[in-house]
C-alpha positions in Angstrom: -34.4 10.0 25.5 -31.2 7.3 24.6 -28.0 8.6 24.4 -26.7 9.3 20.8 -23.5 7.6 19.0 -21.1 10.5 18.9 -18.3 8.6 17.2 -21.0 7.3 14.0 -22.4 10.9 14.0 -18.8 12.5 13.3 -17.8 9.4 10.6 -20.7 9.4 9.1 -20.1 13.5 8.3 -16.6 13.5 8.1 -16.7 10.8 5.4 -19.5 12.5 3.9 -17.3 15.7 3.5 -14.7 13.5 1.4 -17.2 11.9 -1.0 -16.6 12.8 -4.6 -20.0 14.7 -5.6 -18.7 14.7 -9.6 -17.9 10.9 -9.4 -21.2 10.0 -7.7 -23.2 10.2 -11.0 -25.8 12.2 -9.3 -28.4 14.0 -11.3 -27.7 17.7 -11.4 -30.1 20.2 -9.6 -28.5 23.4 -10.5 -27.8 24.1 -6.4 -24.6 25.5 -5.6 -22.2 23.6 -4.1 -21.0 25.8 -1.3 -18.9 23.2 0.6 -17.1 19.5 -0.2 -18.4 15.5 -0.3 -22.2 15.2 -0.9 -25.3 16.6 1.1 -27.2 14.3 3.2 -30.2 14.2 1.3 -27.3 12.9 -2.0 -26.0 9.9 0.3 -29.6 9.0 1.4 -30.9 9.0 -2.6 -27.6 6.9 -3.5 -28.1 4.5 -0.5 -32.0 4.0 -1.0 -33.2 5.3 2.2 -35.2 8.2 3.3 -33.3 11.7 4.0 -35.1 11.3 7.4 -33.8 8.1 8.3 -29.9 8.6 7.0 -30.4 11.8 8.9 -31.1 10.3 12.2 -28.1 8.3 11.8 -25.9 10.7 11.1 -27.4 12.4 14.4 -26.0 9.7 16.3 -29.5 8.1 16.8 -29.3 4.8 18.2 -30.8 2.9 15.9 -29.4 -0.1 13.8 -30.1 -0.6 10.2 -29.7 -4.2 8.5 -26.6 -5.3 6.8 -28.1 -4.4 3.2 -28.5 -1.1 4.7 -25.1 -0.6 5.9 -23.5 -1.7 2.8 -26.0 0.5 0.8 -24.8 3.2 3.1 -21.0 2.3 2.5 -21.3 2.2 -0.9 -22.9 6.1 -1.5 -20.4 6.9 0.9 -17.4 5.5 -1.1 -15.8 3.7 2.0 -13.0 0.5 1.2 -13.3 -2.0 2.8 -12.2 -1.0 6.7 -14.1 2.0 6.5 -17.6 -0.5 5.9 -15.9 -2.5 9.0 -15.6 0.1 10.7 -19.1 1.5 10.1 -20.4 -1.4 11.0 -19.0 -1.7 14.1 -20.4 2.1 15.1 -23.8 1.1 13.6 -23.7 -2.0 16.0 -23.0 -0.3 19.1 -26.0 -0.2 22.2 -25.7 1.7 25.6 -24.3 -1.0 27.4 -21.7 -2.2 25.3 -19.9 1.0 25.1 -18.9 0.7 28.8 -15.3 0.4 29.2 -14.4 -2.8 30.4 -10.6 -4.5 31.0 -10.0 -7.4 28.8 -7.8 -10.2 29.4 -3.7 -9.8 28.8 -3.0 -11.4 25.6 -0.4 -14.5 26.0 1.9 -15.4 23.0 1.8 -19.8 22.5 5.4 -21.1 23.3 5.3 -23.0 19.7 5.0 -19.1 18.2 8.2 -18.3 20.2 9.8 -20.9 18.5 8.4 -20.1 14.6 9.9 -16.4 15.2 13.4 -17.9 16.8 13.3 -20.1 13.4 12.5 -17.3 11.3 15.6 -16.0 11.9 16.4 -14.2 8.3 12.7 -12.7 8.1 11.8 -9.6 10.5 8.6 -10.4 12.4 6.7 -8.6 15.0 3.8 -10.0 16.6 0.8 -7.6 17.4 -2.6 -7.8 18.7 -5.3 -5.8 20.4 -4.8 -2.1 19.8 -1.2 -2.8 18.3 0.5 -4.0 21.3 3.7 -5.9 20.2 3.2 -9.0 22.1 6.5 -10.3 20.3 9.6 -10.1 17.8 12.4 -12.1 16.9 15.7 -10.8 16.8 15.8 -9.6 13.1 12.8 -7.6 14.0 14.4 -6.3 17.0 17.3 -5.2 15.1 14.8 -3.5 12.1 12.9 -1.5 14.1 13.5 -1.1 17.8 13.8 -3.7 20.9 10.0 -3.6 22.4 10.9 -5.3 25.4 13.6 -2.3 26.7 9.8 -0.5 27.2 7.9 -1.6 30.3 5.3 -4.5 29.6 2.5 -2.2 29.6 4.3 0.1 27.5 5.0 -2.0 24.4 2.4 -0.6 21.3 3.7 0.1 18.0 1.1 3.2 17.8 2.7 4.7 20.8 6.4 4.1 19.8 5.5 5.3 16.3 3.9 8.4 17.8 6.2 9.6 20.6 9.3 7.8 20.6 12.1 9.9 18.6 13.9 7.1 17.1 10.7 6.0 15.4 10.5 9.7 13.8 13.6 9.4 12.5 13.6 5.8 11.3 10.7 5.9 8.9 12.2 8.2 5.5 8.2 8.5 5.1 7.2 8.9 9.3 4.1 11.2 8.7 2.6 9.0 6.1 3.1 5.7 8.8 2.3 7.6 11.5 -1.2 8.2 10.3 -1.6 4.8 9.0 -0.8 3.9 12.8 -3.5 6.3 13.9 -5.9 4.9 11.3 -5.5 1.4 11.9 -5.9 2.3 15.6 -9.1 4.0 15.0 -10.3 0.8 13.4 -9.5 -1.3 16.5 -11.1 1.5 18.9 -14.7 1.2 16.7 -14.2 -3.0 16.2 -13.8 -3.0 20.2 -15.3 0.3 21.8 -15.6 -1.4 25.2 -12.0 -2.2 25.6 -10.4 0.3 28.3 -6.7 0.3 27.7 -7.8 1.4 24.0 -9.3 4.4 25.7 -6.6 5.1 28.0 -4.2 4.5 25.3 -6.5 7.0 22.7 -6.1 9.7 25.8 -2.5 9.2 26.3 -1.5 10.1 22.8 -4.1 13.0 22.7 -2.4 14.9 25.3 1.1 13.8 24.1 0.8 14.1 20.2 -0.8 16.9 18.7 -0.1 15.2 15.3 -2.3 12.3 17.0 -5.4 14.3 17.8 -5.8 15.8 14.2 -5.5 12.4 12.9 -7.4 11.1 15.0 -10.6 13.7 14.4 -10.1 12.8 10.6 -12.3 9.5 11.2 -9.9 7.9 8.8 -9.4 4.1 9.1 -6.9 1.5 7.7 -6.5 -1.9 8.1 -2.7 -3.0 7.4 -2.5 -6.3 5.4 0.1 -5.9 3.1 2.6 -2.6 2.3 5.9 -1.6 2.2 8.1 0.9 4.9 11.0 2.5 3.5 13.8 2.9 6.7 16.9 5.0 7.2 18.3 2.6 9.5 21.2 3.3 11.8 23.7 0.6 10.8 22.7 -0.5 7.2 21.7 2.7 5.8 18.3 2.9 3.5 16.6 0.4 2.4 13.0 -0.7 1.4 11.0 -3.5 3.2 7.6 -5.1 1.9 5.5 -6.8 4.7 2.4 -9.4 4.4 0.6 -9.9 7.6 -1.0 -13.3 9.0 -3.7 -13.4 11.6 -3.2 -17.0 13.4 -6.2 -19.5 13.5 -7.8 -19.9 16.7 -7.0 -16.0 17.6 -8.3 -13.6 15.4 -6.9 -10.8 17.3 -3.0 -11.7 17.1 -1.5 -10.8 13.8 1.9 -11.7 12.5 3.9 -8.9 10.2 6.9 -10.7 8.3 9.4 -8.4 6.5 11.4 -9.4 3.5 13.2 -7.5 0.7 13.2 -8.0 -2.8 15.4 -10.4 -4.2 19.0 -9.2 -5.4 18.1 -5.6 -4.6 20.0 -3.2 -2.3 17.4 -3.3 0.4 18.0 -7.5 0.8 21.9 -6.8 0.9 21.1 -4.5 3.7 18.7 -6.7 5.7 21.2 -9.4 5.1 23.6 -7.3 6.5 21.6 -6.2 9.6 20.8 -10.0 9.7 24.4 -10.5 10.3 24.7 -7.3 12.3 22.2 -8.8 14.9 24.0 -11.8 15.7 27.5 -10.7 16.3 26.1 -8.5 18.7 23.1 -6.8 21.4 20.4 -5.3 18.9 19.7 -2.8 21.8 22.2 -0.3 21.6 22.5 1.0 17.9 25.1 3.6 17.1 24.0 7.0 17.9 21.8 8.5 14.5 23.0 11.5 13.7 20.5 14.6 13.5 
């Protein structure tokens, strides 16, 4: 019997349980709903497939539906764009592609380093696979942390967010930001399940962070394209920054995150002050945080 796709089975069950049955528009059948979410046969009905076919999918059977069926199941489960992409990744796996393999080390082009230096008043991070921090400019280091102080193999945004005390005190809404980091890593793992470094990172974080294990098992995914972060910075105090992401042409697995503050706001003034501070001395030694 072929090996079952446990990740797909877990994801479908969790997604089905999170659906709003009242919003789905299903005909009343008089049965008492004892558990939240949709029943298997209801998902099948909404997706236009047989109950047996959907049941085999949710059991993790190694079958590959058409793109239209995957899209229909995604709609039935009320998945957002990231969730549908993750579903497609999981369904597209086969027994050979899931074997862990090492990936080539990602490199940043010299021209990109020049661009980061030129964007002196804009905090910038460059993230690669599994949220590895490939580069950052001076203001990016001052706003968050200098990832170059870590060994090269440990410069990872999700690891820093989950395991570093400074990250926990920097973010006003740390739990929300940490959840998003886990959900983004979950999306990455589904996109490239054979990446050995991603599997190793997940195993490390499972062992080191109970929060990570709990959030990972929720099977939620998130694709960070834009958003905001509320910070309690040790140098300039409270500020809110908005971020936009740019995927580099020719390198879809490398993303540039640029941060800014609303014009004329206290946050913009705090960011300007931080830029001046970062030029005056090293960004790796901020004053001690108050606990």
